[in-house]
C-alpha positions, 0 to 999 in steps of 0.5 A: 602414501598410505600413511598420508591417507591414514593421516587424512582419515584420522584428521577428518575423524578428529574434526568431526568429533570436535564439531560434534563435541562443540554442538553437544556443549552448545546444546548443554549450555542452552539447557543449563540456562533455559530462561536465558536461551528462551529469551534469546531464541524467542526474540530472534524468532519473532524478529525474523518472522516479523521481518518476513511478514512485512517482506511478504506485504512489500514484495506482493505490492512490488510484484504487480505486472512483473510476470509478463514476457519482456516486461522491462520493455513494456510501457504505458503512454501517459498524457499531460495537457498544460495551458498557457494560464498555468492549468495542468492536468495529468492523465494515466490515459492518452488520446486515441491517436497517439498509438499509431502515430508513435509507432509510425514515427519511432522505429524503436517501438516494436508493437502498440496495444490499446484499451478502453473501458467497456463496462456494461450489462452482459447476458446469455439466455437468462444469465444477466450480470453487470461487468465492471472489468470489461474493456475494448482491446486490440489483439496485441493487448493479449500478446503484450500482457501474456494472456494464457488461453485455455480455449481459442487462439490468442494470435487471432482471437480479437482481430475481427469485429464483434469478437469477445474473449472471457476469463475462466470464471466468467465463462463458468458464470454465464455458460456453466458446463457449456463450451463458450467458444462460438456462443453469442454473449450480448452487451447491453441487450443489443450488441451480439458478441461471439466468444472467440476464446477463454483465458486463465483468470488473471492474478490479482497483482495486475494494474488492469483487472480484466474478465471480458475483452471485446475487439477494439475494431468493434469500438472503432466502427462505433465511434468512427475516425473522428474520435479514433484519430483525435488528439483531444479525447482522453480515457484511451489507454495506450501501451507500447513494447520497445525493441531491446535496448531502446531508451524511452527517454530518447523517444520522449525527447522526440515527441515535441517535434512530432506534435509540432508537425502533426497538431501545431494548429490544434495546440495554437488554437487552444493555447495548449502544450501537450506532453507524452511520457513512457511509464514502465508498466511494472511501476504503475501500481506503486507510483502512478496517481494520475487522473483516470487510473484504472484502479486505485493504486498502492503507495510507494511511500507506504511500502517504503516505510513498512520496509524500513520497519522490517529492517528496524525489527530485525535490527532490534532482534539482532541487537538483542541477540548480540547483546545477549551473546556477549553476556553469555561469552563473558559469563563463560570467560573462565571456560575460555581461559581453561580451554586456552590453558589446555592448548585451544587456539583462538580460532578453535574458540571462535569456531566453537562460538560460531557453531553455538550461534549456528545452533541458536539461529537454526532453532530461531529460524525453525520457530520463525517458520512455525510462527509464519505458518500459524499467523499467515491467514490472519496477516493476509486478512489484515493486509488484503493479500490474496490467499493464492499468493503463497510465501512458500512459492517465492524465491525471495523468501528463501534467500531472505531466510538464508541471509538472516541465518547467515547474518545472525550467525556472523554478528553474534558468533564473531563477537569473540574476535572483537569483544573478548580480550584473550590476553587477560588470562588471570581474570578469565581463570579467576572468574573476574573477567567483566568484558573488554572496553570495546565490548562495553562500548558496543553493548551501550551502543546497541542499547542506544540503537534499540531505544532510538528504534523503539521511540521512532516506532511508537511515535510513528504508530501514534502519528498514523493513528492521529492522522487517520483520526484527523481525516475522519473528524474532518467535515467532508462537506456533505451528508453521506449517512443513510444513503444507498447507491444503485446502478442505473439501468442500461438495458431497455428501449426508448421508454427507459428514461421515462421508466427511470423517472417512474421508478424514482417517483415510485420509491419517493412515495415509500415512507422510509425513503426521503429522496431519490436522485440520479447522477453520473458520479456519486461521492467516493467515485473517481470523476473520469469526466473531464473537460478543458474548453470551459471559460467565462463569458468575455474571456478568450477561449484560450483562458479555458482550464480543466474541470470535472463534470458531474451530470445530476438531476434536481434532487442531487445537491439537496439529497447530499446536503451540499452547502450552498454558498450563494445562489440556488439549486436546480429546479423543475420550476425553471425551464431554463435550468437545462442551460444552467450550472452549479459550481464549487468554490474551486471551480469559481477560483479556476474561472478567475473569481477572487470571491466565489460568490461573484460567479452567480449570475454570470455566464460561462462557455462549456463546450462552446455552449453558453451556461448560466451559473445559478449557484456556488456550493462549498468545496466538499471531499468528493473522494477523501480529505486525503485528496485536494479539492477538484474544480467541479461543475454540475449540470443537468442533461437528459440521458442515462446516468451512472448511479441512483442515490436513495436517501433513507429516513433510517438505516438500511434494512433488508425489508426495504432493500427487498422492496426496492429490488422488486420495483427495480426488477418490475420496471427494468427487466434485463438489468441486474440489481446491484447496490451498495451503502454509500457510507461504507464505500466512502469509508473504504477509501481509507482502507489502505491507510487503516491497514497501514496503521494496523500493520505499523502498530502491530509490528511496532509492538513486536519491536517493543516486545523484543526490546523489552526481552533484551533489556530484561536479560541485559539488566539481569546481567548488569545487576549480577555483575555488580552483586559484590559491589551492591552487597558492600554498599548495603553493608555500608548503609546504602538504601534499595532506592539508592542502589536502584538509581545507581543501576538505572542511571546508565540507561537513563543517560542512553535514553536521553541520547536516544531522544536527541538522535530520534528527534530529527529522524522522526520529524523528517520521516513524519513530514515526508509521509504527511506530504501525501495528504491534502489535509494534515494533522498538526505535528504536536510536541506530544508526538515526541514526548509520549513515545519517549515517556513510554519507552522510558517507563518500559526501560525503568520497569524492566531494569528496576525489576532485575535491579530490585531483585539483586538489591534485596539479596542478603548482603552477606551472600552477595559479598561471599559471591564468587 
């Protein structure tokens, strides 16, 4: 028994010593081949860091709305209306009646929550702010979306009328050090709301960002049952939590029968079909792009493309690592042969290489972590990821890091299993071993893969840049230069409309101000005003389709230099223009006109009121050219509109803004002064695409750098292997040019194959991405040719550099080599 213990201890001691020796040998090899080691480790570290950076971007956008309790059971009710004429409109919102009706009809629904936009002017004492993240919600909304309260009782905070809860940052903004609970926060000066609680600031990765939440009962009292039980109003957001194990598809299948029972007469009267769908809340951010979204959502397609880039980059890094590892193993064939002669088993040789691979990968992972920490701030600025979203707090980061470490060790450390021919001992001991045939095929295949990925990455970068340039060059159909947009004052008495006109006239007299206009929406804003009961005089009401409505005054179309196709603009000289409309081309086609100009002079019915079409303007990109043109109807109507546009004679100056603010505050006391530059806001709509282009380009460049590092080492190895052959050829009269061609032709062959493989892959990928744009660039032949040319030049320069050095060696020394 004791002997057994001694044996075990001796065995354990020997094993530890062996592993220690292996690590020592690995470290000496790294130091012996410093340049080779730096290239190998640096390429791998860059690949790991790049992959993790992209993973951070992808995981952040995939994390939206994922932290609620029982999130897999929470759905948003989405609404669609289809007319018998083929018109379809898809809302992110739903009608107000749907929530309670669904809960009564479907026992699978455990709870329902409602939400409706309540942006307005809020005040406490002398603190006055416009709040755009304000909503009317019921108390269940707080439970459904896991609000954390720091003051007040979440269970009953919004169960009564005139109750409000606010975020911590909002509480500081209005109340500073005062306890806000029990205080009165006024909305639009006349509605007093009692603060019932304060909740923690919501994270940025939610589809509905909230600062002020007012009890839904207050809205119900204001609107009354006619609206709150309506099946035709839009803009009301409804959320449901299903009971565990419930299938949302089964509920959707029951909806048509429910609608037939509840509103069959309404559907028949308007010749409509309605559809309701349950949309998983955690999918909204990346997949939902419907009318009346609460904010501009992300794009699953973009995230998927970036994820593919991440895999491409780490794949290139691993390919490099594996290729360079094979070079190392072949160069050490004599060492392996000697180990075999003195009794080392195949398993021990493999173990040695695995431990060496582990050491290299550990160093690369450590270096990658340093890269991540060093460049994290810049990456977050580039991608607009919040500073608070830390990669070090994410469990996926550590799993990914461990996975990449394991895969890196495995793919390179296991090369001896399939890449070295242990039976060829004579060549190994003589130092003549050049690798097995399977190893040679593997190396060529890996270089081919690198070429394919590199070409695709460069082509993708050019495509993104060209598409963005294409959109920027498109004529939006209006002039957006030198315009600032102010929020229309909302707080005031019965003279507010009169003072609003006085303000416009006051500004118009300034020599640097060209014109001033009010409107419910300005270019760049999502038009949430939608109406379906619009049709031509002489048509049946059932012929109505859906249109976007913009309320304007007489200056709006001229201020934005909209291009009139036929007819005229609104005018104060025509008193009847309060019963007139101007439409765009798309609206004219929607109304049934083959030639949009024919609509001028005809009448249409808008909410059963007859309106005369006095003009047709050319379609313009109300948002970005990325979107399809929408059917828009402009009309005049007295009231408080959404925005005030100020057209300047010259670019914006601080002095002019100060003048406008003074006049605003004089006339609209109690209203905060807010403004933005239209051109900047309109261009900001491209930001997601611009960020995507920059991220794509930067990581494509990193992929090329990794590929270049690999080619540099691989070509050096190839040239070194053929030193003796090169020396003989030079003695026999071969020129340096001939030798360069001989060493490079294999890479040219691989590049040609890579080009053939790349063409269908790239064409499919770019076509799929461009489907998200209404206006698409032409897919030019240059998109295929230029990336191949660039990769070819990089390969030629890299390979030629090493080949040239070898070809210029003294042939006597080359022949004596080995």
